[in-house]
C-alpha positions as CSV (number, residue, x, y, z in Angstrom):
1,M,86.3,123.3,51.8
2,P,86.9,123.1,55.5
3,S,90.7,123.7,57.0
4,P,93.1,120.5,57.6
5,A,92.8,121.4,61.5
6,K,88.6,120.9,61.0
7,F,88.9,118.5,58.4
8,Y,90.8,116.5,61.1
9,N,88.6,117.1,64.1
10,R,85.4,116.4,62.5
11,V,85.4,113.3,60.1
12,P,86.8,110.6,62.8
13,C,84.1,111.7,65.6
14,I,81.4,111.5,62.9
15,F,82.6,108.1,62.2
16,I,82.6,107.2,65.9
17,C,79.3,108.8,66.8
18,T,77.2,106.8,64.3
19,S,79.1,103.8,65.0
20,T,78.6,104.0,68.2
21,R,74.7,105.2,68.1
22,R,74.2,102.5,65.3
23,N,75.3,99.6,68.6
24,R,73.1,101.7,70.9
25,S,70.1,101.7,68.5
26,R,70.3,97.4,68.4
27,A,71.3,97.0,72.2
28,N,68.6,97.4,75.2
29,P,69.3,100.5,77.2
30,N,70.4,98.4,80.4
31,K,72.7,96.2,78.7
32,T,76.6,96.3,79.2
33,L,77.4,97.1,75.3
34,T,75.0,99.9,75.6
35,R,76.6,101.8,78.8
36,G,80.4,100.9,77.0
37,C,79.3,102.6,73.8
38,Q,78.2,105.3,75.7
39,R,81.1,105.7,77.6
40,F,82.9,105.1,74.4
41,E,81.7,107.6,72.7
42,S,81.7,110.3,75.4
43,G,85.4,109.3,76.1
44,T,87.3,108.7,73.1
45,V,85.5,111.6,70.8
46,T,86.3,114.2,73.9
47,N,90.2,112.8,74.0
48,Y,90.7,113.0,70.3
49,R,88.8,116.3,69.7
50,R,90.8,118.3,72.2
51,I,94.1,116.3,71.5
52,M,93.8,117.1,68.0
53,R,92.8,121.1,68.5
54,A,95.8,121.1,71.0
55,S,97.9,119.2,68.5
56,I,97.3,121.1,65.2
57,A,96.6,124.7,66.3
58,P,100.3,125.5,66.8
59,L,101.8,123.9,63.9
60,L,99.2,125.1,61.1
61,L,99.3,128.9,62.9
62,N,102.9,129.4,63.0
63,G,104.1,127.1,60.2
64,P,107.9,126.9,61.7
65,V,110.4,125.1,59.3
66,T,110.9,121.6,60.9
67,G,114.5,121.5,62.7
68,T,114.4,125.1,63.6
69,L,114.2,126.1,67.0
70,Q,111.1,127.8,66.8
71,Y,109.9,124.5,65.7
72,N,111.1,122.4,68.3
73,E,109.8,125.3,70.7
74,N,106.1,124.7,69.5
75,M,106.2,120.9,69.4
76,A,107.3,121.3,73.4
77,R,104.6,123.3,74.2
78,T,102.3,121.0,71.7
79,H,103.7,118.0,73.3
80,R,102.7,119.6,77.2
81,T,99.2,120.2,75.9
82,R,98.5,117.0,74.5
83,F,99.8,115.7,77.8
84,I,97.6,117.9,80.1
85,T,94.8,117.2,77.7
86,L,94.5,113.7,77.9
87,T,95.3,114.0,81.6
88,E,92.4,115.8,82.2
89,D,89.8,113.8,80.3
90,L,91.3,110.5,82.2
91,I,90.6,111.9,85.6
92,I,86.7,112.4,84.2
93,H,86.4,109.1,83.3
94,D,86.9,106.3,86.3
95,G,87.6,102.4,86.2
96,E,90.3,101.6,83.6
97,Y,90.7,105.3,82.4
98,E,92.2,105.9,85.8
99,E,94.3,103.0,86.0
100,I,95.4,104.2,82.6
101,W,96.1,107.6,83.6
102,K,98.2,106.1,86.6
103,Q,100.2,104.1,84.2
104,L,101.1,107.3,81.7
105,N,101.4,109.3,85.1
106,S,104.2,107.2,86.8
107,H,106.4,107.4,83.9
108,F,106.4,111.2,83.7
109,D,107.9,111.9,87.6
110,H,110.1,115.0,86.3
111,S,107.8,117.0,84.5
112,P,107.3,120.9,83.5
113,D,105.1,122.8,85.9
114,E,102.2,122.3,84.0
115,L,101.9,118.6,83.8
116,L,102.8,118.4,87.4
117,A,99.4,120.3,87.5
118,A,97.8,118.0,86.0
119,V,99.1,115.3,87.6
120,Y,98.2,116.6,90.8
121,M,94.6,116.9,90.1
122,L,94.3,113.2,91.0
123,Q,96.3,113.0,94.1
124,L,94.2,115.2,96.2
125,P,92.4,113.8,99.3
126,E,89.6,112.1,98.1
127,Q,86.2,113.2,99.3
128,P,83.7,111.5,101.8
129,Q,82.5,108.1,100.2
130,P,79.1,107.4,100.6
131,P,78.0,104.3,101.9
132,I,77.8,100.8,100.4
133,Q,75.6,100.2,97.9
134,Q,73.5,96.8,97.6
135,E,75.3,95.8,94.2
136,Y,78.1,95.5,96.7
137,Y,76.3,93.4,99.1
138,Y,75.5,91.0,96.2
139,H,79.0,90.4,94.8
140,M,80.3,89.7,98.4
141,I,77.6,86.9,99.2
142,E,77.9,85.6,95.4
143,G,81.1,83.8,95.5
144,I,81.2,82.5,99.2
145,M,77.8,81.7,99.8
146,L,76.7,83.5,103.0
147,E,74.7,86.1,103.5
148,V,76.7,89.5,105.2
149,E,75.5,88.9,108.6
150,D,76.6,85.4,108.7
151,V,80.1,86.5,108.1
152,F,80.3,89.5,110.4
153,T,79.5,91.3,113.3
154,E,80.6,94.5,112.3
155,F,80.9,95.9,108.8
156,S,81.6,99.6,108.1
157,E,79.2,101.0,105.4
158,N,81.5,103.6,104.8
159,P,84.5,102.4,103.1
160,L,87.8,103.3,104.0
161,G,89.2,104.0,100.5
162,T,88.4,104.0,97.4
163,A,90.0,103.1,94.1
164,S,89.5,102.9,90.3
165,L,88.9,98.9,90.7
166,A,87.8,98.6,94.4
167,Q,86.8,100.1,97.3
168,V,87.8,98.7,100.9
169,H,85.6,98.1,104.4
170,R,86.4,97.7,107.7
171,A,85.0,94.9,109.4
172,R,85.2,92.1,112.3
173,L,84.7,88.7,111.6
174,K,82.7,86.2,114.0
175,D,85.6,85.4,116.1
176,G,86.6,88.8,117.1
177,R,89.2,89.1,114.3
178,E,89.5,92.7,112.6
179,V,89.6,92.5,108.9
180,A,89.9,94.5,105.3
181,V,87.6,93.7,103.1
182,K,88.1,94.7,99.4
183,V,84.9,94.8,97.1
184,Q,85.1,95.4,93.5
185,H,83.2,97.7,92.0
186,P,80.2,96.0,90.3
187,A,80.4,97.4,86.6
188,V,84.0,97.6,86.6
189,K,84.7,94.3,84.9
190,S,82.1,94.8,82.1
191,H,83.4,97.8,81.4
192,S,87.2,97.0,81.0
193,V,86.6,95.4,77.4
194,V,84.6,98.4,76.1
195,D,87.1,101.1,77.7
196,M,89.9,99.4,76.9
197,K,88.6,99.3,73.0
198,G,88.0,102.9,73.4
199,M,91.3,103.9,74.3
200,E,93.4,101.7,71.8
201,F,91.3,103.2,69.3
202,L,92.2,106.7,70.1
203,M,96.1,105.9,70.9
204,T,96.2,104.1,67.6
205,M,94.5,107.4,65.9
206,V,97.0,110.0,67.3
207,S,99.9,107.6,67.1
208,T,99.2,107.3,63.2
209,L,98.5,110.9,62.9
210,F,101.5,112.2,65.1
211,P,104.0,109.5,64.9
212,D,106.3,111.1,67.6
213,F,103.0,110.8,70.0
214,D,103.4,107.3,70.1
215,F,101.7,105.5,73.2
216,M,100.9,102.4,72.2
217,W,103.0,100.5,74.7
218,L,100.5,101.9,77.6
219,V,97.8,99.9,75.6
220,K,99.9,96.7,75.4
221,E,100.7,97.2,79.0
222,M,96.9,97.7,80.4
223,K,95.5,94.6,78.2
224,I,98.4,92.6,79.9
225,N,97.8,94.1,83.6
226,L,94.1,94.7,84.2
227,P,92.7,91.7,84.0
228,L,95.3,90.0,86.0
229,E,94.5,93.3,88.8
230,L,90.8,92.4,88.2
231,D,91.3,88.6,89.5
232,F,91.4,89.1,93.5
233,S,92.4,85.4,93.9
234,H,95.7,86.2,91.9
235,E,96.2,89.1,94.2
236,A,96.0,87.0,97.0
237,E,98.8,84.3,95.9
238,N,101.4,87.5,95.3
239,A,100.9,88.5,99.0
240,E,101.3,85.1,100.3
241,K,104.5,84.6,97.8
242,V,105.9,88.0,98.5
243,A,105.0,87.4,102.5
244,K,107.4,84.0,102.0
245,L,110.1,85.6,99.8
246,F,110.7,87.8,102.4
247,E,110.1,86.5,106.1
248,K,113.9,87.2,106.6
249,Y,112.6,90.8,107.6
250,P,110.5,91.1,110.4
251,W,109.7,94.5,109.9
252,L,108.0,93.9,106.9
253,K,104.2,92.9,107.3
254,V,102.1,91.4,104.6
255,P,98.5,90.8,105.6
256,S,97.6,87.6,106.2
257,I,94.3,86.1,103.6
258,H,91.6,84.7,104.9
259,W,90.9,82.0,101.7
260,D,87.8,80.6,102.9
261,L,86.4,84.1,102.1
262,T,88.2,85.2,98.5
263,T,86.9,85.1,95.6
264,N,88.0,86.5,92.3
265,R,85.9,89.8,93.1
266,L,86.0,89.8,96.8
267,L,89.2,89.8,98.8
268,I,89.3,89.3,102.9
269,M,92.5,90.2,104.5
270,E,93.9,90.9,107.8
271,Y,93.1,94.5,109.2
272,C,96.4,96.7,109.3
273,D,96.8,100.0,110.9
274,G,99.6,102.4,110.2
275,G,100.2,106.1,108.8
276,Q,101.2,106.4,105.2
277,V,104.8,106.4,103.9
278,N,104.7,110.2,102.7
279,D,102.8,111.4,106.0
280,R,105.7,113.2,107.6
281,N,103.5,114.9,110.3
282,Y,102.2,111.0,111.4
283,M,106.2,110.2,111.4
284,M,107.1,113.4,113.4
285,K,104.0,112.4,115.8
286,N,104.9,108.9,116.5
287,K,108.6,109.2,116.5
288,I,109.4,107.0,113.3
289,N,113.1,107.8,112.0
290,M,112.1,108.8,107.8
291,E,115.9,107.8,107.1
292,E,115.6,104.5,108.5
293,V,112.0,103.9,106.6
294,S,113.7,105.3,103.8
295,E,116.3,102.8,104.2
296,K,113.9,99.5,104.7
297,I,112.1,100.5,101.5
298,S,115.0,100.6,99.7
299,T,116.2,97.7,101.0
300,L,112.7,95.6,100.4
301,Y,112.4,97.0,96.1
302,S,116.5,96.7,96.0
303,E,116.2,92.9,96.5
304,M,112.6,92.7,94.5
305,I,114.3,94.0,91.7
306,F,117.9,92.6,91.4
307,V,117.6,89.4,93.9
308,N,114.5,87.8,93.7
309,G,113.1,89.3,90.4
310,F,109.1,89.4,92.1
311,V,108.3,93.2,92.1
312,H,105.6,94.9,93.5
313,C,104.8,97.4,91.1
314,D,102.3,99.7,92.7
315,P,104.2,101.4,95.5
316,H,102.0,104.3,95.8
317,P,101.8,105.8,99.5
318,G,98.3,104.1,100.0
319,N,100.0,101.4,99.3
320,L,103.0,101.7,101.9
321,L,102.0,102.1,105.3
322,V,104.4,102.2,108.0
323,K,104.2,102.0,112.3
324,N,106.0,101.8,115.1
325,S,107.4,98.9,117.0
326,E,109.6,98.3,119.7
327,K,112.0,97.4,117.2
328,G,111.5,100.5,115.2
329,A,109.8,101.4,111.8
330,D,107.4,98.7,110.5
331,I,107.0,98.8,107.0
332,I,103.3,97.4,105.8
333,L,102.8,96.4,102.3
334,L,99.2,96.5,100.7
335,D,97.5,96.0,97.5
336,H,99.5,92.8,95.6
337,G,97.3,93.2,92.5
338,L,100.4,93.7,89.7
339,Y,103.8,92.2,90.3
340,I,105.9,91.4,87.8
341,D,108.7,88.2,87.5
342,L,112.1,89.5,86.2
343,P,114.1,86.7,84.2
344,I,117.8,86.3,85.9
345,G,119.3,87.7,82.5
346,F,117.3,90.9,82.8
347,R,118.1,91.9,86.3
348,A,121.7,91.1,85.4
349,R,121.5,93.2,82.4
350,Y,119.7,96.0,84.6
351,S,122.5,95.4,87.3
352,Q,125.2,95.8,85.3
353,F,123.7,99.0,83.6
354,W,122.9,100.5,87.4
355,Q,126.6,100.0,88.2
356,S,128.1,101.6,85.1
357,I,126.0,104.5,86.4
358,I,127.2,104.4,89.6
359,N,130.5,104.4,88.7
360,S,130.4,107.3,86.0
361,D,131.2,104.1,83.5
362,L,130.0,106.2,80.3
363,E,130.9,103.0,77.8
364,G,129.3,100.7,80.2
365,I,126.1,102.9,80.0
366,R,126.2,102.2,76.4
367,K,126.8,98.8,76.1
368,H,124.3,98.1,78.6
369,G,121.8,100.3,77.7
370,E,121.6,98.8,74.3
371,D,121.5,95.4,75.8
372,L,118.3,96.6,76.9
373,G,117.4,97.7,73.8
374,V,117.4,101.3,73.5
375,G,119.8,101.8,70.9
376,Q,121.2,105.1,70.7
377,L,119.0,106.7,73.3
378,Y,121.2,105.2,76.4
379,G,121.9,108.7,77.6
380,L,118.1,109.6,77.8
381,F,117.4,106.5,78.9
382,A,120.1,106.6,81.8
383,C,118.2,110.2,82.8
384,M,114.9,108.6,82.9
385,V,116.3,105.5,85.5
386,T,118.0,107.9,87.4
387,A,116.1,111.6,87.1
388,R,119.2,113.0,87.2
389,S,120.9,114.9,84.1
390,W,123.4,113.7,82.0
391,N,125.8,116.1,83.0
392,S,125.5,114.6,86.7
393,I,125.4,111.2,85.5
394,S,128.4,111.9,83.5
395,K,130.3,113.0,86.6
396,G,128.9,110.5,89.0
397,I,125.5,111.1,90.6
398,A,126.9,109.9,94.1
399,K,129.5,113.1,94.1
400,K,127.1,115.4,93.6
401,E,123.3,116.4,95.0
402,R,120.7,117.8,92.7
403,S,120.9,121.2,92.7
404,S,117.5,123.3,92.0
405,N,119.4,124.8,88.4
406,E,119.5,120.8,87.3
407,E,115.8,120.1,89.0
408,N,114.7,122.8,86.5
409,E,116.8,121.3,83.4
410,I,115.3,118.2,84.1
411,K,111.4,119.8,84.0
412,S,112.1,121.6,81.0
413,D,113.6,118.4,79.1
414,A,110.7,116.2,80.2
415,A,108.9,118.1,77.4
416,K,111.4,118.8,74.8
417,Y,112.3,115.1,74.4
418,L,108.7,114.1,74.9
419,P,109.4,111.9,71.6
420,E,112.3,110.7,72.4
421,I,110.9,109.1,76.0
422,A,108.1,107.9,74.2
423,A,110.4,106.0,71.5
424,V,112.4,104.7,75.1
425,L,109.1,103.2,76.4
426,N,108.5,101.7,73.3
427,R,111.3,99.9,72.8
428,V,112.5,98.6,76.3
429,P,111.1,95.0,77.4
430,R,108.0,94.8,79.3
431,E,109.7,94.6,82.4
432,M,111.4,97.6,82.5
433,L,108.0,99.5,81.9
434,L,106.7,98.6,85.2
435,I,110.4,99.1,86.8
436,L,110.6,102.6,85.5
437,K,106.9,103.0,87.0
438,T,108.0,101.0,90.2
439,N,111.0,103.8,90.7
440,D,109.7,107.4,90.2
441,L,106.9,106.2,92.6
442,L,109.6,105.0,95.3
443,R,111.3,108.3,94.0
444,G,108.2,110.5,94.8
445,I,108.1,108.8,98.5
446,E,111.9,110.2,99.2
447,Y,111.0,113.5,97.8
448,S,108.1,113.5,100.1
449,L,110.3,112.5,103.4
450,N,112.9,115.3,102.1
451,I,114.9,112.6,102.1
452,Q,116.3,112.4,98.3
453,D,119.8,113.4,99.1
454,S,120.3,110.3,101.2
455,M,123.1,107.8,100.0
456,K,121.8,104.7,101.9
457,S,119.6,104.0,98.7
458,F,122.6,104.4,96.5
459,I,124.5,101.9,98.8
460,T,121.9,99.6,99.1
461,M,121.3,99.1,95.3
462,S,124.7,98.5,94.7
463,R,125.0,95.6,96.9
464,C,121.9,94.0,95.6
465,C,123.5,95.0,92.0
466,V,126.4,93.1,92.8
467,R,124.5,90.1,94.1
468,A,122.4,90.0,91.3
469,V,125.8,90.2,88.6
470,F,127.2,87.2,90.2
471,N,124.1,85.0,90.7
472,E,123.9,85.4,87.0
473,R,127.4,83.9,86.7
474,R,127.1,81.4,89.3
475,Q,124.6,79.7,86.8
476,F,127.0,79.1,84.2
477,A,129.9,78.1,87.0
478,N,130.7,74.6,85.8
479,S,133.2,73.8,88.3
480,S,133.6,74.0,92.2
481,L,137.0,76.0,91.6
482,L,135.4,78.3,89.7
483,R,132.4,78.5,91.7
484,Y,134.5,79.6,95.0
485,Y,136.3,82.0,92.6
486,L,133.0,83.8,92.1
487,N,132.1,83.7,95.8
488,I,135.7,85.2,96.6
489,S,135.3,87.7,93.7
490,E,131.7,88.8,95.1
491,S,133.2,89.2,98.9
492,W,135.5,91.5,97.6
493,A,133.1,93.3,95.6
494,Q,130.7,93.9,98.7
495,F,134.0,94.5,100.6
496,R,134.7,97.7,98.1
497,I,130.9,99.3,98.6
498,T,132.0,99.3,102.4
499,L,134.6,101.0,102.0
500,Y,132.8,103.2,100.3
501,Q,130.4,103.5,102.5
502,V,132.9,104.5,105.2
503,Y,134.4,107.0,102.9
504,L,130.8,108.6,102.6
505,W,130.3,108.6,106.2
506,Y,133.7,110.3,106.9
507,L,133.1,112.9,104.3
508,R,129.3,114.2,105.9
509,S,131.1,113.5,109.6
510,N,132.1,116.4,111.8
511,L,135.6,115.1,111.6
512,G,135.6,114.8,108.1
513,N,134.6,118.7,108.0
514,Y,136.8,119.8,110.0
515,F,139.8,118.2,108.3
516,N,138.3,119.5,105.3
517,K,138.3,123.2,106.5
518,S,142.1,122.8,107.9
519,L,143.1,122.2,104.5
520,M,141.0,124.7,102.9
521,E,142.8,127.5,105.3
522,E,146.2,125.6,104.5
523,D,145.9,125.9,100.9
524,K,145.1,129.7,101.5
525,M,148.0,130.1,103.8
526,T,150.3,128.5,101.5
527,A,149.1,130.4,97.9
528,P,151.3,132.7,96.2
529,G,151.3,136.1,97.4
530,L,150.5,135.0,101.3
């Protein structure tokens, strides 16, 4: 009689292997279905067996009583092991599995050191890529009906970069313009259907056996987002839309699209050069002000999230370049495959939630957190949104910089409350998932530039929150007098933020430090016994 661990480990794997091999035996070895079944078997079975082995062993061997300290410690260790195991296996598989890993990783920015080590594996510098293969040339000419030499005078066969869905090459058109050529990997579209089925099967099985490890929200997100990211014409439309929305900012550069040479699997756009936004050495070498860069990125994304409601959801360093110009730092925004449209009602609720956090309004955090669907987990949700501890949120995140003790507390709690974090991610609206991902990626950029304690991002966000709240109220204003009143109220709210900004400047200035020091010395002189 096999042990429970062996039973759970073997039976589903026998079923998976039998079914996939039956499909392979019926299919031609060169067919997409057969290749997909092979990927399904290797990826899903490996993931399932390793996760089950990591999950059951600590609980069956130690057998602590549910709810005890020992049980909670074992569960925290188990959650860490599951996540690391899943991360390692997703790294092994390319294409959609890597996209799934990125989605999962982005929601666990402040994690225990073991998780961060696994996460770091995918963030190492890429190895030199091999020259372009003949399959890619076929995909380039199938849509535009032209040979490569008829379009380009120069074409670099070695890609500038390779991602999970495509690779990018530098080229020059016949008219002399330099362009970036984004070509979709030949097999990625055909593999996507089978890979998504395999991941859905795995997540369903693990979520059924371990309800506190529920990541079905991840599968739902990928089902919606992946087809959009595989359509490059959709990406081109997004690029033009965001360029139009933010044309008021001369420092923002969005590459222009060559529509006559663009298809759903081929995207040709203006070539833009610059350094990655997290490259401190590049910025110091080119005399780029890092705080200015952070402020501009904060302005861009605060307006996207709270004001315009059209949000670029993949702001990792490779998609945000920076370049010096006569008027300061220019921001270059790349990769427009994944955007989210935020309804004005959602923007207003999220703005009110953020305002409550900034003002340490605990009742407001509860009310607006519940409005966003998290129920009694509003405190954890606030911690996830801000990457701060509940103690800091209660006292005011604008009043206290994050300490190393708080950082360690956040890392420890990330593993301890992984089931609750999964519950929050399952409850919130779909829009919120992408906002959380975007927040964490932007926060990572601030950390890499070592400017995470700058208050400018809070000021910028506060102003945009006020605009979002009053924009929604104006929609329901049925008289000129009410609209006038709302305009005055908004101006007053913005003026209060300006006063607070001046106050913060004073506290951090030499003048403020001098007066604070003088007051402390005066207090010592007047203390009893002196």
